C-alpha positions in Angstrom: 14.7 14.8 30.9 12.7 17.9 30.7 10.1 18.6 28.1 12.2 21.6 26.8 15.2 19.4 26.4 13.3 16.7 24.6 11.7 19.2 22.2 15.1 20.6 21.5 16.5 17.2 20.6 13.5 16.3 18.5 13.8 19.6 16.5 17.5 19.0 16.0 16.8 15.5 14.7 14.1 16.8 12.4 16.4 19.5 11.1 19.1 17.0 10.3 16.8 14.3 8.8 16.9 14.3 5.0 16.9 17.2 2.6 14.2 19.3 1.0 11.4 17.5 -0.8 8.3 18.5 -2.8 4.7 17.4 -2.4 5.0 15.5 -5.7 7.9 13.5 -4.3 5.9 12.7 -1.2 3.0 11.6 -3.3 5.3 9.4 -5.3 6.7 7.7 -2.2 3.1 7.1 -1.0 2.2 5.7 -4.4 5.1 3.3 -4.2 3.5 1.7 -1.2 3.3 2.0 2.5 4.2 -1.4 3.7 7.4 -0.1 5.2 5.4 2.5 7.1 3.0 -0.1 8.4 6.0 -2.2 9.7 7.4 0.8 11.6 3.9 1.6 13.0 3.5 -2.0 14.2 6.9 -1.9 15.8 6.2 1.1 17.9 2.5 0.7 18.5 0.8 -0.4 21.7 0.7 -4.1 22.1 -3.1 -4.2 21.6 -3.4 -4.1 17.8 -7.1 -3.3 18.1 -6.4 0.0 19.9 -5.3 1.7 16.6 -5.5 1.3 12.9 -2.2 1.1 11.1 -3.4 2.7 7.9 -4.7 5.7 9.7 -1.3 6.1 11.5 0.5 6.0 8.1 -1.9 8.5 6.5 -1.4 10.8 9.5 2.3 10.6 9.2 2.2 11.5 5.5 -0.1 14.5 6.3 2.4 15.6 8.9 5.3 15.4 6.4 3.3 17.2 3.7 3.5 20.3 5.9 7.3 20.2 5.6 7.3 20.0 1.7 9.1 22.8 0.0 6.1 23.7 -2.1 3.4 23.5 0.5 2.3 26.8 2.0 -0.5 27.0 4.6 -2.6 24.2 3.2 -2.1 25.0 -0.5 0.4 23.7 -3.0 2.5 26.5 -4.5 2.6 26.3 -8.3 6.0 26.3 -9.8 6.8 29.0 -12.3 7.9 27.7 -15.7 
């Protein structure tokens, strides 16, 4: 598989995965706990558990998803108008 083909498939999966969410919703999910994220990270991580820190992987994933929040624009939260 070529890189271009893989990127296309990843983007299609990303586009179809879930609906819109806000930064507040992402914070609430994080607040509820990240045990499930740690389990996923441990499943796909290298076999040497000392080569990475699970908490850092989870935090990096949440930072990545924050960029996709509907109210996040270029590193700033857009305030909602009342």
